[in-house]
N, C-alpha and C positions, 0 to 999 in steps of 0.2 A: 549534304552530309552523306546521303546514300551514294551519290556519284563518287565522292572522295573515297569511301570505303569499298566501292564497286560491289554493292549489294542492292537488293530491292528495298523500297520504302517499307514494305511489310516486315522485312528482317530487322531494319532499324527500329521499328516500333516494338518488335518482340524483345529486342535487347534492352531498350529503354525501360520497358515495363517488366523486366526480369521474368519473362515467360520462358517455359521449357522448350525443348526441341530446337535449340540453336547450338551448333557445333562450337566448341571452345575456341577454335582458331578464328571462326567468323565473329564470335562475340568479342574477341580481343581486337580484331581489326576495326570493328565498329566503335569500340570503346576508345581506341587510339584516335579515331576521327573526331569523336566527341571531345576528347581532351584537347586536340589540336585546334578545333574550331571554336571551343568555348561554348558549346551548345548547352542551353538550359531549357528543359521541357516546360511548356506552358500548361498549367493544370486545365485551363479553359479548353485548350485544344484537345487535351487528353480526354476530357469529359465528352466532347463532341464526337470523339472517335469510337465510342462504345458505351456500354452500359455502366461502366465504373465511373465514380466521381473522383477517385484518388484522394479522398478526404476521410480521416478518422476523427470522430467526435468523442471527446472525453467529458463526462459530466461529473462535477464535484458539487458538494453541498454548499449552497449560497451563503446561508447565515454563518456557518462555522468558518468558511473560508474568509469572508469579509471580516469577521471578528478577529481571526488570526492575523490578517494583514494589518488591521487597524491597531491591534495591540503591539505589533512588531516585537514579539517575544522570542523570535528565533526559530519558529516552526518552519520546516522545509518540505512538507508533504507535497505541495504543488510544485515546488522547484524540482523535486525528485521525479514527480510524474512527467514533467516536461523534459527533463534530462533523458529519461529512458524512452519515452514515447516519441518525442520529436526526432531524436537521432535515428531510432529504428525506422520510423516512417520515411524520413529523408533517404535512408539507405535503399529503400524500395521505390523511390519516386513518388512518395505520398506526402501529405501534410497532416499534422494533427492539430485540431482546434479545441481549446478548452472553453467550456460553457458552464456557468454557475446556475443551478436550478434548485429551487426550494422544494424538497421532497415532501414537505407537509402542506404545501399549498393546495387549495381546492381547485386551482386552475392548472394543476400540473399537466394534465392530459392535453389541454389546449395549448399551453406554453411549449411543451415538448413537441407536439405535432407541428407547430409553426416553425420551430427550429429545424426539425427534420425536413420539412417541406422546402425551406430556404437553402439548406446546405446539401441535402440529399447524400448523406455520408454513406460510404461503403460499409461502415461498421461503427459501433458505439461501445465505449468503455464506461462501465458503471462502477463507481467507488462507493463504499459505505457512507450513508445508509441507503443510497439509491439502489445498490446491488441487491437489496432485500425488499425493495418496494415492488410488490406484486403488480400494481397498476402500471408502473413504468415497464416492467418486463413483458407484460401482456401486450402493451401498446407496441413495443418494438417488434415483438413476435408477430403481431397482426399485420404489421407493415412489411414483414419479411426481411427485416434488417438484422444481420448478424450482430451479436453483442456479447461482451465478456462481463461476467459478474465477479469483481474482485472482492474477496472477503466473504463470499457466500458459497455454500456447498449444498449438497442434497439435490433432489429431483427438481426439475424446472427447465424452462427454455434457456437458451444461451450457453456459452462456455463458462466454466467455473475455474477460477484461480484463487488459491488460498496461500497464506504465508506461514503455514505450520505453526499457528499461534499456540496450540496445545503443546507441541513439541518444544517450542521456545520457552514457555513457562515451566515446563517440566525440567528443562536443562538448567534454567536459572535457579529453580528450587533445589535441584540436586547439587548444584555448585555451593549453595549456602549450607546444605546439610553436610557436605564434605568438609566444610570449615568448622563443623561442630555445632551449628545452630539447630535447635530442636523446636523452638517457638518462632515460626515464620509466618508473619501476617501477610495478607494479600488484599490489595485495594483494586477492586474490579471496576471496569468501565461501564458505560451505559448499556443497560439490558436491551436497548434497541438494536444493538449490533451483535450478531452471533459470535463474532470473534471475542467479545468480552466473556461469553460463556466458555468458549474453547480454552481461553487462558486460565480460567478458574479450574476447568477440568484437568489441565496439565499440572497445575499446582497441587491439586488434591491427589492426583495419581502419584506424584513424587513423594508426597507426605505419607500416603498409604503404604507405598513400597518400603519406606523406611520405618514403618510401624509407628508413625507419629500422628497424634490427634490434631485436628484443625477446625473443629466445629465452631469455636468462638473467635477464630482468627480471620474471618472474612468480613470486609466492609465494602460497600458499593458506592461508587461515585458516578460521575457523568462525563468524565474526561476533562472537566473544568478545574481550575485552580481551587476555587472555593470548596468544591466537593472533596478535593484532596485534603484540604485542611480539616474538614469535618470528619472524614474517614480516618485520618491519622490520629486525631485527638481521641476518637472512639477506641481505636486499637491500643494506643499507648496509655489509656486510662484503666485498662484491665489490671486486676490485682497481680496476675502473673503475665506481665506484658511481654510482647514479642521481642526477641533480640535481633530480628531482621524483618524488613518489609520489602515486598515487591509491589510496585505501582504499575498500573496498566497503561500509563503514558507519561511523557516527560513533565507535563504541567502538574499532574498529581504528585509526581515524585519530587518536584521542586517545592510543592506545598508541604510534603512530608519533611523535607529538609528544613523548612522554616519552623515547623512545629517542634522538631528535634532541638533546634536552637532555643526556642522558647522554654523548653523543659531542661535545657542544659545537658542534653544527651549528646555526647561527642560521637561523631561519625568518622570512622567505623568503630571507635573504641567501645562504645556502649550500644550502638545500633548500626547494623549494616543495611544498606539501601540499594535496590536494583530498580531500574526504570525500563520501560518499553519505548521504542521509537528511535532513540539515539539521534535526536535533532541537534543542531550545532550548539544550542544553549547549554546542554549538559556537559560539554567539554570545557566550559568556562565557569561552571559553578564551583563553589568552595565547600567541600572537596568536589573534584570531578566525579561524575556519577558513572558507576558501572551500569551498562545498559544493553538490552537486547536490540540489536540493529535490525530494523525492518527493511527488507530488500525491495523498496518501493520502485526504484528505477528499473531494476531487473524485472519485476513483476509487470509493470506497465509495458516494458519492451516486449515481453512474452505475449501480452495481450494484443499488441499491435501485430505481431507475427501471426497470431491465430486469426485475426480478422482479415489480414491480407491473404492468407491461405484460403479462408472461406470465400473471399471475393473471386479467387481464381478457381473455385470449385474443388478445393482440396481441404475441406474442414476436418479437424481432429477433435471429436467430441469428448475425448478422455479428460476428466478433471485433472488439473495440474497443481502441483504444490511446489512453491519456491521457498526454500528454507533460509532463515536469517542466521545470525551468529551472536554469541554473547561477547561483548567488548568489556574487558576487565579494566577498571580504573581504581580510583582511590576510596570509593564509598563502601567497599566491602572488605571484611577481614575476619579472622578467626574469632569465635565467641570467646569472651573472657569472663572471669569471675565478676568484674564490674558490671557486665551487661545484665546480670540477673537482678 
């Protein structure tokens, strides 16, 4: 290929690895030869040529992931991770590998060290709750491996990317307030994840700005369906029950939908409902759920870019925020006299 493009082997290597200091005309000539000859770089050869492995390791929670896969309830967190991460990695000549790790295991340090030793990744992506596991973060930092903490903010090693959970909850609450709702309940997720607290803060901020009380309108779940049932029943049993609910994920929102049916509360006629995540299942519920769309693919794509930049010696330590959006569907509407 170098002979076909009439350049040196070193120049070909720089183009393949997307390294700087290659003139545009030269890069175009090498790329034309790559396309013509159908060249595909071998990761093994790339690893032998330098210090980089051209692998990005993404860690997801084992128990929760297996439970979601087994239940087959339409969750697409892992799908969106792979969509954003694998495409961005391939764009730069990298590969992204997904591993499942139990963050609560007593053997987490040994398990993770073995995985790192076998793969020698150029960087690691941590998703909740791994992103807030101090043991994991310190282990990666001690090995000198760049890593991204998704859904974790504040001081600490590694790069931080959040999805503006507080802002999203604030927007969802303000949307309901704009439709006349004054009693807006909130079902929080697991306290183990900081993002659960951020969403509560956003809800409280919007309620406070509108001069609305919310002390009795918070219930806490664990992101599971059963906890959503319990939290919804608690809120809807209040003498002055809420006319709208925001649930911190789709499973708890679907549980809220089930309780509303049990109580013969029409949605959105007597109860408006907003979810977080916007996984495929909420588009086929009856009614279809208004939801905060979490930009998982975009966030993991940004994480891959950060790690590749770090491997090239161009790290950007600035915490990054990737904002989602509110997708309006059929489960929200103006407050009505019947809702009271």
